[in-house]
C-alpha positions as CSV (number, residue, x, y, z in Angstrom):
1,M,22.1,37.7,6.9
2,I,21.0,35.1,9.5
3,L,20.7,31.4,8.6
4,V,17.7,29.9,10.4
5,D,17.6,26.2,11.2
6,A,14.6,24.0,12.0
7,G,14.7,24.6,15.7
8,A,13.8,28.2,15.5
9,W,11.0,27.7,13.0
10,L,9.6,24.9,15.2
11,A,9.8,27.0,18.4
12,L,8.0,29.8,16.6
13,A,5.2,27.6,15.5
14,D,4.7,25.5,18.6
15,K,3.3,27.5,21.6
16,G,4.3,24.7,23.9
17,D,8.0,24.8,23.0
18,A,10.3,26.0,25.7
19,Y,11.8,28.6,23.4
20,H,8.6,29.9,21.8
21,A,8.5,33.3,23.6
22,R,12.2,33.9,22.8
23,C,11.6,33.1,19.1
24,V,8.6,35.3,18.8
25,A,10.5,38.2,20.4
26,F,13.4,37.6,18.1
27,F,11.4,37.4,14.9
28,R,9.4,40.5,15.8
29,S,12.5,42.6,16.5
30,N,15.0,41.3,14.0
31,R,15.8,43.6,11.1
32,E,18.5,41.4,9.4
33,P,17.6,39.3,6.3
34,L,16.8,35.7,7.1
35,M,17.7,32.7,5.0
36,T,16.9,29.0,5.3
37,T,17.1,25.9,3.0
38,Y,14.7,23.5,1.4
39,P,15.9,20.6,3.6
40,V,15.2,22.7,6.7
41,L,11.7,23.5,5.4
42,V,11.0,19.8,4.7
43,E,12.2,18.8,8.1
44,C,10.1,21.5,9.7
45,V,6.9,20.5,8.0
46,H,7.5,16.8,8.9
47,L,8.1,17.7,12.6
48,M,5.3,20.2,12.7
49,F,2.8,17.6,11.5
50,R,3.8,15.4,14.5
51,R,4.1,18.2,17.1
52,I,1.2,20.5,16.4
53,G,-0.9,18.6,13.8
54,V,-1.5,18.8,10.1
55,T,-4.3,21.4,10.4
56,K,-2.2,23.9,12.3
57,T,0.8,23.3,10.1
58,L,-1.1,24.0,6.9
59,A,-2.9,27.1,8.4
């Protein structure tokens, strides 16, 4: 099981992030179960609102 923190989720969602391509490749090829926490999700939503906008975050 892999514990995923906010940085990976943000890089996956934000095409302008320096690690976006690496995260996309990882999430596509990974076969291990992933786990995160509610605080990480709250942090991600907050930061995504600011980085990519509310509309893209909620899409």
